C-alpha positions in Angstrom: -14.2 12.6 11.3 -12.7 11.9 7.6 -11.3 8.2 7.2 -9.1 7.0 4.7 -12.4 4.9 3.5 -13.9 7.9 2.6 -11.8 9.1 -0.3 -10.8 7.5 -3.2 -8.2 4.5 -2.6 -6.2 5.9 -6.0 -5.5 9.1 -4.9 -4.6 7.8 -1.2 -2.0 5.2 -2.1 -0.3 8.3 -4.9 -0.3 10.5 -1.8 0.3 8.3 0.8 3.5 6.6 -1.2 4.9 10.6 -1.9 4.2 11.1 2.2 6.3 7.9 2.7 9.1 8.5 0.4 9.9 12.3 1.6 9.2 11.1 5.4 9.9 8.3 6.6 13.4 7.0 6.8 13.0 3.6 7.9 11.3 2.5 4.6 14.2 2.5 2.0 13.9 0.2 -1.3 16.8 -2.5 -1.3 19.2 -2.4 -4.0 17.5 -5.5 -5.7 13.9 -3.7 -6.2 15.6 -1.6 -9.0 15.9 -4.8 -11.4 13.2 -7.2 -10.3 9.4 -7.9 -11.3 7.5 -7.5 -8.8 5.6 -11.3 -9.5 6.6 -14.0 -11.8 4.0 -14.0 -13.5 4.5 -10.2 -14.9 6.3 -10.2 -17.6 8.2 -6.4 -17.7 9.1 -4.4 -14.8 7.4 -2.1 -13.2 6.5 1.4 -15.1 7.8 3.1 -11.8 10.3 1.4 -11.2 12.4 3.6 -8.7 9.4 4.1 -6.6 7.3 0.8 -6.9 8.5 -0.2 -3.6 6.6 2.7 -1.8 3.7 2.1 -3.6 3.7 -1.5 -2.6 3.8 0.0 1.0 0.9 2.7 0.6 -1.1 -0.1 -0.9 -0.7 -2.4 2.3 -1.2 0.6 5.0 -4.0 1.3 3.1 -5.2 -2.2 3.2 -4.2 -2.6 6.9 -6.7 0.1 7.7 -9.6 -2.0 6.5 -8.2 -4.9 9.0 -5.7 -7.3 10.2 -3.5 -8.1 7.2 -0.6 -11.4 6.9 1.9 -12.3 4.5 -0.3 -15.1 3.1 -3.3 -13.0 2.9 -1.3 -10.3 0.7 0.3 -13.0 -1.2 -3.4 -13.7 -2.4 -4.3 -10.3 -3.1 -1.6 -9.2 -5.0 -1.7 -12.5 -6.8 -2.5 -12.3 -11.0 -3.1 -14.7 -13.5 0.4 -16.2 -15.6 0.3 -16.7 -19.0 1.6 -20.0 -19.8 1.7 -19.9 -23.6 -0.8 -22.0 -25.6 -2.0 -23.7 -22.1 -4.5 -22.0 -20.5 -3.3 -19.3 -17.8 -3.5 -19.8 -14.3 -4.0 -17.8 -10.8 -0.8 -17.6 -9.0 0.2 -16.3 -5.7 2.5 -13.0 -5.5 6.0 -13.6 -3.7 6.0 -12.8 0.0 9.9 -11.5 0.4 9.0 -8.3 -0.8 5.8 -7.8 1.4 7.8 -9.3 4.2 10.5 -6.7 3.9 7.9 -4.2 3.9 6.3 -5.5 7.0 9.6 -5.7 8.7 10.5 -1.5 8.0 6.7 -0.8 8.7 7.2 -2.1 12.2 10.5 -0.8 12.3 8.9 2.8 12.1 6.4 2.0 14.6 3.2 2.3 11.8 2.1 -1.4 12.2 2.4 -3.7 15.2 2.0 -7.9 14.7 -0.5 -9.7 16.2 -1.8 -13.3 16.1 -3.9 -12.9 13.6 -1.1 -10.7 11.1 -0.2 -7.4 11.2 -2.4 -4.5 12.4 -2.2 -0.7 12.1 -0.5 1.1 15.5 -2.6 4.4 16.3 0.4 6.2 15.1 -0.2 4.8 11.8 -3.7 5.2 11.9 -3.1 8.6 12.5 -1.2 9.3 9.6 -3.8 7.6 7.2 -6.1 9.9 9.0 -4.5 13.1 8.0 -3.5 12.3 4.4 -7.3 11.6 4.1 -8.4 14.5 5.1 -5.9 16.9 2.8 -7.1 14.9 -0.2 -10.9 15.5 0.8 -10.5 19.1 1.6 -8.9 19.3 -1.8 -12.0 17.2 -3.3 -13.9 19.6 -1.2 -12.4 22.4 -2.7 -13.5 21.5 -6.1 -17.0 19.8 -5.4 -18.7 22.7 -3.0 -21.6 19.5 -2.0 -19.1 17.6 0.1 -18.1 20.9 2.5 -20.8 19.7 4.5 -18.8 16.9 6.0 -15.7 18.9 6.5 -16.3 19.4 10.3 
């Protein structure tokens, strides 16, 4: 069985964000998401300002495939280095507001469930990730014939 761990993460996130944008109606970016930076340590808006919400959602789903994740852990994972002029840069956590809103939307869509240790993928979410991973793997196998032996 092909899982999300067997395909390149960047391809999975791209395909998953497109799928979410087209098929999951519960996930909608708020109005302010077009005008905001993704963190205080960023200097500009994201390059794909109209789609960054879906990309972050796909990234969180991809991360949730590995295990549970809470808002605080997500803040650490999306942290970065803040430039402070002539002073050395320091590590700063990412804001949790957008992550929390995405988690709420994913729960409403039925893709994520809340536990004591944070959020985990529901069977519906895991199935969606596995299906998209299988499609990506089939495309990769069509270009590289040595991978066809893994397609059952």
